[in-house]
N, C-alpha and C positions, 0 to 999 in steps of 0.2 A: 545339629547338622541334618541334612536331608537323608532319608532312608536310602540305603545302597541301590535299591531298585529304581529310585527316582533320579531323573537327571537333575543336576544342580541348576539353580536359577540365579539370575543376576542379583536377586534380592535376598539370597541366603547368606548367612554369616560365613566367614572363612578365616582361617589362621594363616598369616603371612609372617613366618619367623616368629618373633616374640610379639607381633602385633595382632591383637584379636579385633577383626573388622566386622562391623554390623552387616555389611553387604559388600557386593563386588564392584560397586560403582566408585570410581576414583576421580578426583579433580586433578587434572593434569597441571603441571607447572606453567604459569602464564605471566610473562613479564608485563607489568602495568605502569612502571616509571612514576610511582607516587611516593617515593622515599627520599626527599631531599637530604643531602649529607649522608646518604646510605642508611638513614634511620627510619624504621617502620613507624608510621603514625597511628594515632588512635583509630582513624578510619580503616586502617589495615586490619586491626583487630575485629572491627565490625564486619568487614568484608569476609574474612575467613569464618568467623562465627556464624554468619548467615548461611554458610555452605557446609556446616558441620554435620549434616545428615549423610554426607558422602561416607562410604566405608573408610576412605582415606583421603586426606587433603595433602597434596604435595605443593609446597610453597613455590612461588616464583623463584627463578634462579637467583642465588644469593652469593655475592662475591666473598671468597675466602680471604682476600687481601685487597689492598688498594690497587696493587698491580693486576689483580684478577678482574677488575671492573672494566666493562667495555661500553656501557651505556649510561646516560645521565639518569640520576634519581632512581637507581636500582639499589636494593638493600644490601647490607653487608653483615658479616659475622665476626668482625675483627676488632671492634671497639666496645667499650662499656655501654655507651648510649645506644648502640645498635642492639646489643644483647638485651638491654632493658626494654627497648621497643618490642623485640620479639617475645619477651616474657609476657607482655600484655596480650599478645596474639595467642600464644599457647594457652594462657589461662582462660581466655574467652572461649577458645575452641573446646577445651576440656570441660568447662562449665556447661557448654551446650552438648556435651556427650560425644564429641568428635575425637578423631585421631589425626595427628599432623606430623609430617616429616619435612625437613628443610632440604632443598636441593643445593648441593655444594658446587660452586661455579668458579672456574678460572677461564676467562674468555680467550687467553692466548693472544693471537694476532687480530682478533675482532675487537679492536679498540681504537682510540684516538689519543694523540699526545696530550690533548687538553684534559683528558680524564686520568692520565697516568701520574704517578708521583713525580714531582718536579719536571713535568712535561717530557718525560723520557719516551723513547720508542716502546711500543708494545713488544712483548716477547713471544717467541714461536719456536717450533722445532727447527725450522730453517727460515732464512731471511727471504721469504716469498710473500709478497703482498697479496692479500685476498681480494678478489673482485666482489666486494661486499660493502654494505653501508652500516653505519651505526647512528644512534639517536643522541643529539646534543640539545641542551636547553640553554638559551641565551639569557643575558642579564634581565631582559624585559619579560622573561617567563615564556616566551615563544619557543617552540621546539622545531627541529628540522633533522632530516636524514642526510648524513654526509658520508663520503667515502672513508673507509678506515685508513689509518696511517700505516706506513711501511714498518714492518717489525724487524727486530734483530734476533738472531738465533741464540737460544739459551746455551750457555756453556755447560758442559757435562757436570762441572762442579756445582752448578746451581740447582741441579735436579733434586738432590736429597733435601734441600731447603724447601722446595715446593711440596714434596711429600710430607714434610714436617708441618707445613702450613695447612694442608688438607686435614691432617690428623688433629691439629689444634682446633680447627674450625668445627670438626665433628664432636670433639670433647666439649667445646663451648656450647654447641647446639643442645646436647642432651643434658650436660651437667649444670649449665648456667641458665640457658634460655628455656629449658623445659620441653624440648621437642621429644616426640616418641621415637624418633630415629632420624636417619639422613638418607638422601639419595645422591649418589655420586653421578654428576652430570658427565657422561662419557659420550655425548651425542652432539649432533647439529653443528659440527665444524668448529667447536670450541677446543681448548687446549688439549685435553686428553684424546679427542677425536682427531685433532691435527697430527698428533704423534702416531695414531693408528694408521692413517691413510697415506697412500703413496704420493698423492698429488701435493700434499703439504709437508711431508717428511722426506727430506733428501739427505739425511744425516749419514755419516759413514762410521759412527762410533757404535757403542753397545745399544743405542736407542734408535738406530735406523737400519734400513736394509731388509733383513728377514722379518717375517711375521712375528717371530718370537721377540725380536728386538723392538719392533714398533709397538708391540703390546706391553712392553716392560713397564712403562711409566704408569699406565692405567692399572696394571696389576699390583705394582708396588703401592700405589695410593690406596687401592681397595683393601689389600691385605693389611696395610698399616692401620686403617680405620677399623677393620674387623678386630684386630689385636686390641685396640683401645676401647671400643664400645660394645663389641660382640656382634657377630654376623647377623643375629636375629633382629638387629635394629638397623640393618644396612640394606638399601636397595641400590640398583645401578640402572642407568638409562643408556640405551644404545640405539644408534640409527644407521643400520648397515648401508643403505643406499641413498639417503637423502642428499640432494645437491645443496642443501642449506650452507651458506657461508663458504661456497666455492671449494668443497672437498669431494674427492672421488678416490676409490681404491681400485687397483688393477684386478684384484680377486677377492671381492667382499665376502663371498661364501666361505672360502678357506680361512680368511682372517677372523671372521666372527665366530665360526665353528670352533676355532682354536681358543678365542677369548672366553667363550662360555664354558668350554671344557676346563679351562684353568680356574674359572670362577666357581665351578661346581663344588669343590671341597670346602668352600668358605662358609657354608651354612647361611647364605644370604636370605633376607626376608622375601625379596622378590627381584625379578629381572624384568625391566620395563623396556619394551621394544617398539620403536616407531616404525610402522609398516609403510614403506613408500616414502614420498616426499613430505617432510614436515609441513603440516597445514595445507598440503596440496594433494595430488593424485595418489591413490594407494598403489598404483603400478608406475614405476619410473621407466620411461622408454630407454631401451638399451642397457638397463641395469636390472635384469631379472634376479630374483632372490627367493629362496625357499625357506620361509619362516618355520614351517613344520619341521624341516630338517635341522634348523637351528635349535629349536626346542628339544628335538630328539637327541642332539649332540649333548645338550646340557643334562638331560635326564639320564642318558646312558653313562655319563661320567659321574653320576651320583648326585646331581643337583636336585635339591628338594624345594627350593624357593618357589613362591607363587609366580606364575607366568602372567605378566601384565602386557596387554596389547593397547596400541594407541594409533590413531589417525583415521579420520573419516568414518568413525563408527556412529551408526544410528541405533535406535532401539532394537530393530529387527536383527541387525548383524550382531550386536552385542549379545542379545538373548540366545541366538543360534550358537555362537561360538562358545559361550559358557555352557549351554546345555550339552553340546557335543564333546565337552571336555578339552577343547582346543586351547582355551585360555581360562585362567582363574579370575582375572581382574580385567576390567576395561576402563581406560582413562579417557575422559572427555575434556576437551579444551574450550573452544568457543561457546559451546552450549552452556558451560558453567559460568562464563562471564555474565550471560543474560538470565540464567535460571538458577537462583540460589537454592531452590527446592527441587533440583533436577531429579533426585531419587524419586520423590513423590510423583512428579510429572511423568517419569518413565513408567512407574508402576501402574499409574492410572491411565496411561496413554493419553495424557492431557495435552492441550496445545502448548507450544513452547514460545517463549519470548524470543524475538530476533535480536542478536547483538548489534549494537551501534558501533561500527568500525571507527568512527571519528573520535570516540572516547577511549579507545583501547590503551593508548600510550600517553601518559601524563594527564594533568588535570586534577580534579578533586572528587567530590562525592558523585557528581553526575556521571552516569555510565559506569559507576563503580559499586556504590552501595544502594542505589535507588531503583534497581530492577524489582518489579513486583513479584510476590509469591502468589500461589493459588489462593492461600488463605486471605491474603491482602486484596486480591481482586474480587 
């Protein structure tokens, strides 16, 4: 570790729970829609292994159940073939010296009947259709964005089963698929975030109304996973003010300050916070938020996990925030799509490849595993 008198650098090693990371550069979760039948392919193993110089790789969001799937060709964690596909990925990453966790995903209402078991309605805290779109792939292989289907409200009796499904997915991930840990996806307007936020949760039972009630499902899921695999292997992703997938909360600061105080005793590896609008501006108009206050609430409640920030970071901002001790880890998204050797490029301040947006979702190797490294150029 660096000498106490020296400011930490983006390229210094750091401990995040039980994860020993070679540097503080993280590959953010990035949906790429290249897993037909929810099974990761051999090219998926190549893609992640190419990026294994990151301190930590967080996989694309991965469905914990068929019901939890909301987009075509995203991977899952609930079947033998899916776990076998992931085993190849973790083996390739570990062989390349990397660390990898899987992001556990239930999309809730951000889905389409054609993606659900037996064409059923997607599930949600309340029967409110999101003003949002999802990605479908047609029989001829072409893809398109379509509006999400109307959801049904989950019955309170179904919630323990959802907690159980998250726990099973986490155990499968570390015990069978060989992941170093898991990240609970509590962000971006998916199921756990839908329960958190007032615009999508209009329940009147123990899971709606007060902040404590709306946070209940997220906390039950996270505590259950921690009980099963240990807090040191668990991270969580939160997005206090992102408008992604049509969610908004009446008092995001109070809500998320409460959430992180409740997470503090769990001994998590890290807390991953999206600052501003996911993939968009770092400040959301009319939704001010104090991220330093959020971190302070977590630390004051005894939270020891590494603090990971994400959204719109470039080299200068990342280096400054790490050196100032404001964040421990910085997650990069689009830059990682196009720059498998991002750590080296940041370290050497080398030019960056520009990502090709046309190949983000769906397709094969092009725009996935064929971006050049500095060594290859």
